[in-house]
Chimera marker file (.cmm) of the C-alpha trace (Angstrom):
<marker_set name="trace">
<marker id="1" x="-24.803" y="-81.453" z="-24.267" r="1" g="1" b="0" radius="0.5"/>
<marker id="2" x="-24.186" y="-83.510" z="-21.158" r="1" g="1" b="0" radius="0.5"/>
<marker id="3" x="-26.790" y="-81.840" z="-19.388" r="1" g="1" b="0" radius="0.5"/>
<marker id="4" x="-28.572" y="-80.445" z="-22.610" r="1" g="1" b="0" radius="0.5"/>
<marker id="5" x="-31.825" y="-81.797" z="-20.958" r="1" g="1" b="0" radius="0.5"/>
<marker id="6" x="-33.795" y="-82.319" z="-17.598" r="1" g="1" b="0" radius="0.5"/>
<marker id="7" x="-33.476" y="-86.174" z="-17.545" r="1" g="1" b="0" radius="0.5"/>
<marker id="8" x="-29.222" y="-85.529" z="-18.190" r="1" g="1" b="0" radius="0.5"/>
<marker id="9" x="-29.314" y="-82.535" z="-15.847" r="1" g="1" b="0" radius="0.5"/>
<marker id="10" x="-30.406" y="-84.247" z="-12.720" r="1" g="1" b="0" radius="0.5"/>
<marker id="11" x="-27.710" y="-87.093" z="-13.450" r="1" g="1" b="0" radius="0.5"/>
<marker id="12" x="-25.445" y="-85.072" z="-13.488" r="1" g="1" b="0" radius="0.5"/>
<marker id="13" x="-26.611" y="-83.840" z="-10.350" r="1" g="1" b="0" radius="0.5"/>
<marker id="14" x="-26.130" y="-86.678" z="-8.737" r="1" g="1" b="0" radius="0.5"/>
<marker id="15" x="-22.539" y="-87.359" z="-10.627" r="1" g="1" b="0" radius="0.5"/>
<marker id="16" x="-21.573" y="-84.654" z="-9.236" r="1" g="1" b="0" radius="0.5"/>
<marker id="17" x="-22.531" y="-85.895" z="-4.777" r="1" g="1" b="0" radius="0.5"/>
<marker id="18" x="-20.455" y="-89.342" z="-5.942" r="1" g="1" b="0" radius="0.5"/>
<marker id="19" x="-17.571" y="-87.299" z="-7.662" r="1" g="1" b="0" radius="0.5"/>
<marker id="20" x="-17.266" y="-85.252" z="-3.894" r="1" g="1" b="0" radius="0.5"/>
<marker id="21" x="-17.846" y="-88.645" z="-2.390" r="1" g="1" b="0" radius="0.5"/>
<marker id="22" x="-15.069" y="-90.677" z="-4.399" r="1" g="1" b="0" radius="0.5"/>
<marker id="23" x="-12.279" y="-86.929" z="-3.869" r="1" g="1" b="0" radius="0.5"/>
<marker id="24" x="-12.790" y="-87.388" z="-0.158" r="1" g="1" b="0" radius="0.5"/>
<marker id="25" x="-11.848" y="-91.105" z="-0.203" r="1" g="1" b="0" radius="0.5"/>
<marker id="26" x="-8.547" y="-89.462" z="-2.578" r="1" g="1" b="0" radius="0.5"/>
<marker id="27" x="-10.042" y="-90.976" z="-5.429" r="1" g="1" b="0" radius="0.5"/>
<marker id="28" x="-7.682" y="-88.103" z="-8.077" r="1" g="1" b="0" radius="0.5"/>
<marker id="29" x="-9.598" y="-89.565" z="-11.968" r="1" g="1" b="0" radius="0.5"/>
<marker id="30" x="-13.031" y="-90.685" z="-12.935" r="1" g="1" b="0" radius="0.5"/>
<marker id="31" x="-13.747" y="-91.748" z="-16.270" r="1" g="1" b="0" radius="0.5"/>
<marker id="32" x="-17.493" y="-91.096" z="-18.219" r="1" g="1" b="0" radius="0.5"/>
<marker id="33" x="-17.907" y="-94.066" z="-20.327" r="1" g="1" b="0" radius="0.5"/>
<marker id="34" x="-21.323" y="-95.272" z="-22.387" r="1" g="1" b="0" radius="0.5"/>
<marker id="35" x="-24.202" y="-93.477" z="-24.060" r="1" g="1" b="0" radius="0.5"/>
<marker id="36" x="-24.169" y="-90.638" z="-21.630" r="1" g="1" b="0" radius="0.5"/>
<marker id="37" x="-21.302" y="-89.597" z="-22.859" r="1" g="1" b="0" radius="0.5"/>
<marker id="38" x="-22.443" y="-89.946" z="-26.540" r="1" g="1" b="0" radius="0.5"/>
<marker id="39" x="-25.062" y="-87.201" z="-27.864" r="1" g="1" b="0" radius="0.5"/>
<marker id="40" x="-28.644" y="-89.828" z="-26.848" r="1" g="1" b="0" radius="0.5"/>
<marker id="41" x="-30.417" y="-87.887" z="-25.405" r="1" g="1" b="0" radius="0.5"/>
<marker id="42" x="-32.350" y="-89.826" z="-22.510" r="1" g="1" b="0" radius="0.5"/>
<marker id="43" x="-29.481" y="-92.140" z="-21.377" r="1" g="1" b="0" radius="0.5"/>
<marker id="44" x="-31.057" y="-94.751" z="-19.098" r="1" g="1" b="0" radius="0.5"/>
<marker id="45" x="-28.036" y="-93.973" z="-16.582" r="1" g="1" b="0" radius="0.5"/>
<marker id="46" x="-24.044" y="-92.950" z="-16.225" r="1" g="1" b="0" radius="0.5"/>
<marker id="47" x="-21.500" y="-95.524" z="-16.916" r="1" g="1" b="0" radius="0.5"/>
<marker id="48" x="-17.757" y="-94.668" z="-14.463" r="1" g="1" b="0" radius="0.5"/>
<marker id="49" x="-15.139" y="-95.929" z="-13.846" r="1" g="1" b="0" radius="0.5"/>
<marker id="50" x="-13.236" y="-94.750" z="-10.922" r="1" g="1" b="0" radius="0.5"/>
<marker id="51" x="-9.660" y="-94.710" z="-10.618" r="1" g="1" b="0" radius="0.5"/>
<marker id="52" x="-9.309" y="-96.579" z="-6.866" r="1" g="1" b="0" radius="0.5"/>
<marker id="53" x="-5.433" y="-96.271" z="-6.980" r="1" g="1" b="0" radius="0.5"/>
<marker id="54" x="-4.988" y="-93.440" z="-4.611" r="1" g="1" b="0" radius="0.5"/>
<marker id="55" x="-8.719" y="-94.006" z="-2.395" r="1" g="1" b="0" radius="0.5"/>
<marker id="56" x="-8.303" y="-94.542" z="1.294" r="1" g="1" b="0" radius="0.5"/>
<marker id="57" x="-9.854" y="-97.717" z="1.349" r="1" g="1" b="0" radius="0.5"/>
<marker id="58" x="-10.116" y="-97.217" z="5.700" r="1" g="1" b="0" radius="0.5"/>
<marker id="59" x="-11.749" y="-94.309" z="4.964" r="1" g="1" b="0" radius="0.5"/>
<marker id="60" x="-13.850" y="-95.861" z="1.868" r="1" g="1" b="0" radius="0.5"/>
<marker id="61" x="-15.415" y="-99.407" z="4.926" r="1" g="1" b="0" radius="0.5"/>
<marker id="62" x="-15.939" y="-96.517" z="6.983" r="1" g="1" b="0" radius="0.5"/>
<marker id="63" x="-17.648" y="-93.583" z="4.983" r="1" g="1" b="0" radius="0.5"/>
<marker id="64" x="-19.543" y="-95.910" z="2.552" r="1" g="1" b="0" radius="0.5"/>
<marker id="65" x="-19.587" y="-99.703" z="2.212" r="1" g="1" b="0" radius="0.5"/>
<marker id="66" x="-22.695" y="-100.478" z="-0.014" r="1" g="1" b="0" radius="0.5"/>
<marker id="67" x="-19.430" y="-99.092" z="-2.523" r="1" g="1" b="0" radius="0.5"/>
<marker id="68" x="-17.673" y="-102.448" z="-1.439" r="1" g="1" b="0" radius="0.5"/>
<marker id="69" x="-20.416" y="-104.963" z="-2.051" r="1" g="1" b="0" radius="0.5"/>
<marker id="70" x="-22.192" y="-106.049" z="-5.296" r="1" g="1" b="0" radius="0.5"/>
<marker id="71" x="-26.531" y="-105.273" z="-4.110" r="1" g="1" b="0" radius="0.5"/>
<marker id="72" x="-24.684" y="-101.316" z="-2.428" r="1" g="1" b="0" radius="0.5"/>
<marker id="73" x="-23.907" y="-100.869" z="-6.111" r="1" g="1" b="0" radius="0.5"/>
<marker id="74" x="-27.438" y="-102.597" z="-7.317" r="1" g="1" b="0" radius="0.5"/>
<marker id="75" x="-28.715" y="-100.134" z="-5.444" r="1" g="1" b="0" radius="0.5"/>
<marker id="76" x="-26.968" y="-96.861" z="-6.612" r="1" g="1" b="0" radius="0.5"/>
<marker id="77" x="-27.649" y="-97.773" z="-10.031" r="1" g="1" b="0" radius="0.5"/>
<marker id="78" x="-31.107" y="-98.223" z="-9.483" r="1" g="1" b="0" radius="0.5"/>
<marker id="79" x="-31.628" y="-94.780" z="-6.949" r="1" g="1" b="0" radius="0.5"/>
<marker id="80" x="-29.303" y="-93.107" z="-8.322" r="1" g="1" b="0" radius="0.5"/>
<marker id="81" x="-29.226" y="-94.436" z="-12.224" r="1" g="1" b="0" radius="0.5"/>
<marker id="82" x="-24.729" y="-93.869" z="-11.596" r="1" g="1" b="0" radius="0.5"/>
<marker id="83" x="-23.358" y="-96.901" z="-12.690" r="1" g="1" b="0" radius="0.5"/>
<marker id="84" x="-19.807" y="-98.179" z="-11.749" r="1" g="1" b="0" radius="0.5"/>
<marker id="85" x="-19.069" y="-99.664" z="-14.532" r="1" g="1" b="0" radius="0.5"/>
<marker id="86" x="-15.724" y="-101.165" z="-13.053" r="1" g="1" b="0" radius="0.5"/>
<marker id="87" x="-12.911" y="-100.107" z="-10.700" r="1" g="1" b="0" radius="0.5"/>
<marker id="88" x="-9.074" y="-100.354" z="-11.787" r="1" g="1" b="0" radius="0.5"/>
<marker id="89" x="-5.632" y="-99.059" z="-10.770" r="1" g="1" b="0" radius="0.5"/>
<marker id="90" x="-3.138" y="-97.532" z="-12.705" r="1" g="1" b="0" radius="0.5"/>
<marker id="91" x="-1.915" y="-100.858" z="-13.289" r="1" g="1" b="0" radius="0.5"/>
<marker id="92" x="-5.807" y="-101.604" z="-15.346" r="1" g="1" b="0" radius="0.5"/>
<marker id="93" x="-5.915" y="-98.908" z="-18.011" r="1" g="1" b="0" radius="0.5"/>
<marker id="94" x="-6.161" y="-101.190" z="-20.425" r="1" g="1" b="0" radius="0.5"/>
<marker id="95" x="-9.318" y="-101.971" z="-19.877" r="1" g="1" b="0" radius="0.5"/>
<marker id="96" x="-10.667" y="-98.400" z="-20.450" r="1" g="1" b="0" radius="0.5"/>
<marker id="97" x="-9.773" y="-99.595" z="-24.307" r="1" g="1" b="0" radius="0.5"/>
<marker id="98" x="-13.507" y="-102.311" z="-23.660" r="1" g="1" b="0" radius="0.5"/>
<marker id="99" x="-15.529" y="-99.110" z="-22.825" r="1" g="1" b="0" radius="0.5"/>
<marker id="100" x="-13.928" y="-97.167" z="-26.503" r="1" g="1" b="0" radius="0.5"/>
<marker id="101" x="-15.884" y="-99.270" z="-28.235" r="1" g="1" b="0" radius="0.5"/>
<marker id="102" x="-19.507" y="-99.929" z="-27.790" r="1" g="1" b="0" radius="0.5"/>
<marker id="103" x="-20.962" y="-103.924" z="-28.317" r="1" g="1" b="0" radius="0.5"/>
<marker id="104" x="-20.543" y="-103.270" z="-32.908" r="1" g="1" b="0" radius="0.5"/>
<marker id="105" x="-17.670" y="-101.729" z="-32.217" r="1" g="1" b="0" radius="0.5"/>
<marker id="106" x="-18.404" y="-98.809" z="-32.980" r="1" g="1" b="0" radius="0.5"/>
<marker id="107" x="-16.410" y="-95.476" z="-31.543" r="1" g="1" b="0" radius="0.5"/>
<marker id="108" x="-17.707" y="-94.055" z="-28.552" r="1" g="1" b="0" radius="0.5"/>
<marker id="109" x="-16.849" y="-91.660" z="-26.069" r="1" g="1" b="0" radius="0.5"/>
<marker id="110" x="-14.415" y="-91.469" z="-22.827" r="1" g="1" b="0" radius="0.5"/>
<marker id="111" x="-14.720" y="-88.689" z="-20.403" r="1" g="1" b="0" radius="0.5"/>
<marker id="112" x="-11.655" y="-88.703" z="-17.925" r="1" g="1" b="0" radius="0.5"/>
<marker id="113" x="-12.386" y="-85.980" z="-15.261" r="1" g="1" b="0" radius="0.5"/>
<marker id="114" x="-8.868" y="-84.508" z="-12.886" r="1" g="1" b="0" radius="0.5"/>
<marker id="115" x="-10.901" y="-84.468" z="-9.833" r="1" g="1" b="0" radius="0.5"/>
<marker id="116" x="-7.707" y="-82.220" z="-7.923" r="1" g="1" b="0" radius="0.5"/>
<marker id="117" x="-8.181" y="-79.940" z="-11.029" r="1" g="1" b="0" radius="0.5"/>
<marker id="118" x="-11.555" y="-79.061" z="-10.329" r="1" g="1" b="0" radius="0.5"/>
<marker id="119" x="-11.347" y="-75.472" z="-8.120" r="1" g="1" b="0" radius="0.5"/>
<marker id="120" x="-13.317" y="-74.989" z="-5.050" r="1" g="1" b="0" radius="0.5"/>
<marker id="121" x="-14.981" y="-78.245" z="-5.268" r="1" g="1" b="0" radius="0.5"/>
<marker id="122" x="-14.027" y="-79.482" z="-1.462" r="1" g="1" b="0" radius="0.5"/>
<link id1="1" id2="2" r="1" g="1" b="0" radius="0.2"/>
<link id1="2" id2="3" r="1" g="1" b="0" radius="0.2"/>
<link id1="3" id2="4" r="1" g="1" b="0" radius="0.2"/>
<link id1="4" id2="5" r="1" g="1" b="0" radius="0.2"/>
<link id1="5" id2="6" r="1" g="1" b="0" radius="0.2"/>
<link id1="6" id2="7" r="1" g="1" b="0" radius="0.2"/>
<link id1="7" id2="8" r="1" g="1" b="0" radius="0.2"/>
<link id1="8" id2="9" r="1" g="1" b="0" radius="0.2"/>
<link id1="9" id2="10" r="1" g="1" b="0" radius="0.2"/>
<link id1="10" id2="11" r="1" g="1" b="0" radius="0.2"/>
<link id1="11" id2="12" r="1" g="1" b="0" radius="0.2"/>
<link id1="12" id2="13" r="1" g="1" b="0" radius="0.2"/>
<link id1="13" id2="14" r="1" g="1" b="0" radius="0.2"/>
<link id1="14" id2="15" r="1" g="1" b="0" radius="0.2"/>
<link id1="15" id2="16" r="1" g="1" b="0" radius="0.2"/>
<link id1="16" id2="17" r="1" g="1" b="0" radius="0.2"/>
<link id1="17" id2="18" r="1" g="1" b="0" radius="0.2"/>
<link id1="18" id2="19" r="1" g="1" b="0" radius="0.2"/>
<link id1="19" id2="20" r="1" g="1" b="0" radius="0.2"/>
<link id1="20" id2="21" r="1" g="1" b="0" radius="0.2"/>
<link id1="21" id2="22" r="1" g="1" b="0" radius="0.2"/>
<link id1="22" id2="23" r="1" g="1" b="0" radius="0.2"/>
<link id1="23" id2="24" r="1" g="1" b="0" radius="0.2"/>
<link id1="24" id2="25" r="1" g="1" b="0" radius="0.2"/>
<link id1="25" id2="26" r="1" g="1" b="0" radius="0.2"/>
<link id1="26" id2="27" r="1" g="1" b="0" radius="0.2"/>
<link id1="27" id2="28" r="1" g="1" b="0" radius="0.2"/>
<link id1="28" id2="29" r="1" g="1" b="0" radius="0.2"/>
<link id1="29" id2="30" r="1" g="1" b="0" radius="0.2"/>
<link id1="30" id2="31" r="1" g="1" b="0" radius="0.2"/>
<link id1="31" id2="32" r="1" g="1" b="0" radius="0.2"/>
<link id1="32" id2="33" r="1" g="1" b="0" radius="0.2"/>
<link id1="33" id2="34" r="1" g="1" b="0" radius="0.2"/>
<link id1="34" id2="35" r="1" g="1" b="0" radius="0.2"/>
<link id1="35" id2="36" r="1" g="1" b="0" radius="0.2"/>
<link id1="36" id2="37" r="1" g="1" b="0" radius="0.2"/>
<link id1="37" id2="38" r="1" g="1" b="0" radius="0.2"/>
<link id1="38" id2="39" r="1" g="1" b="0" radius="0.2"/>
<link id1="39" id2="40" r="1" g="1" b="0" radius="0.2"/>
<link id1="40" id2="41" r="1" g="1" b="0" radius="0.2"/>
<link id1="41" id2="42" r="1" g="1" b="0" radius="0.2"/>
<link id1="42" id2="43" r="1" g="1" b="0" radius="0.2"/>
<link id1="43" id2="44" r="1" g="1" b="0" radius="0.2"/>
<link id1="44" id2="45" r="1" g="1" b="0" radius="0.2"/>
<link id1="45" id2="46" r="1" g="1" b="0" radius="0.2"/>
<link id1="46" id2="47" r="1" g="1" b="0" radius="0.2"/>
<link id1="47" id2="48" r="1" g="1" b="0" radius="0.2"/>
<link id1="48" id2="49" r="1" g="1" b="0" radius="0.2"/>
<link id1="49" id2="50" r="1" g="1" b="0" radius="0.2"/>
<link id1="50" id2="51" r="1" g="1" b="0" radius="0.2"/>
<link id1="51" id2="52" r="1" g="1" b="0" radius="0.2"/>
<link id1="52" id2="53" r="1" g="1" b="0" radius="0.2"/>
<link id1="53" id2="54" r="1" g="1" b="0" radius="0.2"/>
<link id1="54" id2="55" r="1" g="1" b="0" radius="0.2"/>
<link id1="55" id2="56" r="1" g="1" b="0" radius="0.2"/>
<link id1="56" id2="57" r="1" g="1" b="0" radius="0.2"/>
<link id1="57" id2="58" r="1" g="1" b="0" radius="0.2"/>
<link id1="58" id2="59" r="1" g="1" b="0" radius="0.2"/>
<link id1="59" id2="60" r="1" g="1" b="0" radius="0.2"/>
<link id1="60" id2="61" r="1" g="1" b="0" radius="0.2"/>
<link id1="61" id2="62" r="1" g="1" b="0" radius="0.2"/>
<link id1="62" id2="63" r="1" g="1" b="0" radius="0.2"/>
<link id1="63" id2="64" r="1" g="1" b="0" radius="0.2"/>
<link id1="64" id2="65" r="1" g="1" b="0" radius="0.2"/>
<link id1="65" id2="66" r="1" g="1" b="0" radius="0.2"/>
<link id1="66" id2="67" r="1" g="1" b="0" radius="0.2"/>
<link id1="67" id2="68" r="1" g="1" b="0" radius="0.2"/>
<link id1="68" id2="69" r="1" g="1" b="0" radius="0.2"/>
<link id1="69" id2="70" r="1" g="1" b="0" radius="0.2"/>
<link id1="70" id2="71" r="1" g="1" b="0" radius="0.2"/>
<link id1="71" id2="72" r="1" g="1" b="0" radius="0.2"/>
<link id1="72" id2="73" r="1" g="1" b="0" radius="0.2"/>
<link id1="73" id2="74" r="1" g="1" b="0" radius="0.2"/>
<link id1="74" id2="75" r="1" g="1" b="0" radius="0.2"/>
<link id1="75" id2="76" r="1" g="1" b="0" radius="0.2"/>
<link id1="76" id2="77" r="1" g="1" b="0" radius="0.2"/>
<link id1="77" id2="78" r="1" g="1" b="0" radius="0.2"/>
<link id1="78" id2="79" r="1" g="1" b="0" radius="0.2"/>
<link id1="79" id2="80" r="1" g="1" b="0" radius="0.2"/>
<link id1="80" id2="81" r="1" g="1" b="0" radius="0.2"/>
<link id1="81" id2="82" r="1" g="1" b="0" radius="0.2"/>
<link id1="82" id2="83" r="1" g="1" b="0" radius="0.2"/>
<link id1="83" id2="84" r="1" g="1" b="0" radius="0.2"/>
<link id1="84" id2="85" r="1" g="1" b="0" radius="0.2"/>
<link id1="85" id2="86" r="1" g="1" b="0" radius="0.2"/>
<link id1="86" id2="87" r="1" g="1" b="0" radius="0.2"/>
<link id1="87" id2="88" r="1" g="1" b="0" radius="0.2"/>
<link id1="88" id2="89" r="1" g="1" b="0" radius="0.2"/>
<link id1="89" id2="90" r="1" g="1" b="0" radius="0.2"/>
<link id1="90" id2="91" r="1" g="1" b="0" radius="0.2"/>
<link id1="91" id2="92" r="1" g="1" b="0" radius="0.2"/>
<link id1="92" id2="93" r="1" g="1" b="0" radius="0.2"/>
<link id1="93" id2="94" r="1" g="1" b="0" radius="0.2"/>
<link id1="94" id2="95" r="1" g="1" b="0" radius="0.2"/>
<link id1="95" id2="96" r="1" g="1" b="0" radius="0.2"/>
<link id1="96" id2="97" r="1" g="1" b="0" radius="0.2"/>
<link id1="97" id2="98" r="1" g="1" b="0" radius="0.2"/>
<link id1="98" id2="99" r="1" g="1" b="0" radius="0.2"/>
<link id1="99" id2="100" r="1" g="1" b="0" radius="0.2"/>
<link id1="100" id2="101" r="1" g="1" b="0" radius="0.2"/>
<link id1="101" id2="102" r="1" g="1" b="0" radius="0.2"/>
<link id1="102" id2="103" r="1" g="1" b="0" radius="0.2"/>
<link id1="103" id2="104" r="1" g="1" b="0" radius="0.2"/>
<link id1="104" id2="105" r="1" g="1" b="0" radius="0.2"/>
<link id1="105" id2="106" r="1" g="1" b="0" radius="0.2"/>
<link id1="106" id2="107" r="1" g="1" b="0" radius="0.2"/>
<link id1="107" id2="108" r="1" g="1" b="0" radius="0.2"/>
<link id1="108" id2="109" r="1" g="1" b="0" radius="0.2"/>
<link id1="109" id2="110" r="1" g="1" b="0" radius="0.2"/>
<link id1="110" id2="111" r="1" g="1" b="0" radius="0.2"/>
<link id1="111" id2="112" r="1" g="1" b="0" radius="0.2"/>
<link id1="112" id2="113" r="1" g="1" b="0" radius="0.2"/>
<link id1="113" id2="114" r="1" g="1" b="0" radius="0.2"/>
<link id1="114" id2="115" r="1" g="1" b="0" radius="0.2"/>
<link id1="115" id2="116" r="1" g="1" b="0" radius="0.2"/>
<link id1="116" id2="117" r="1" g="1" b="0" radius="0.2"/>
<link id1="117" id2="118" r="1" g="1" b="0" radius="0.2"/>
<link id1="118" id2="119" r="1" g="1" b="0" radius="0.2"/>
<link id1="119" id2="120" r="1" g="1" b="0" radius="0.2"/>
<link id1="120" id2="121" r="1" g="1" b="0" radius="0.2"/>
<link id1="121" id2="122" r="1" g="1" b="0" radius="0.2"/>
</marker_set>
């Protein structure tokens, strides 16, 4: 379903690049939310929530400073169709509840990706 057409496959390929970057920074968990985890044929982008609990901030600031600035994140969304919907830490999991429903209060999908469980993903 997630890679059911060329548009979705392209977005998934880009997502994999970002997941590799996030894992290299110490990130353990990423949540994919929004229309990409529905049966919408052509979602505009992939919305992700990133658990930054174990992220190496020194490495993040040095190697990927654009992830720390709103303009940089906007540029990533425009160029790569990845939308960092939210950065949070382990104390803020209740914020994920926001993404479990759409604007009309309908339930929607939320997929948790455990980056450390992906073998050979270094």
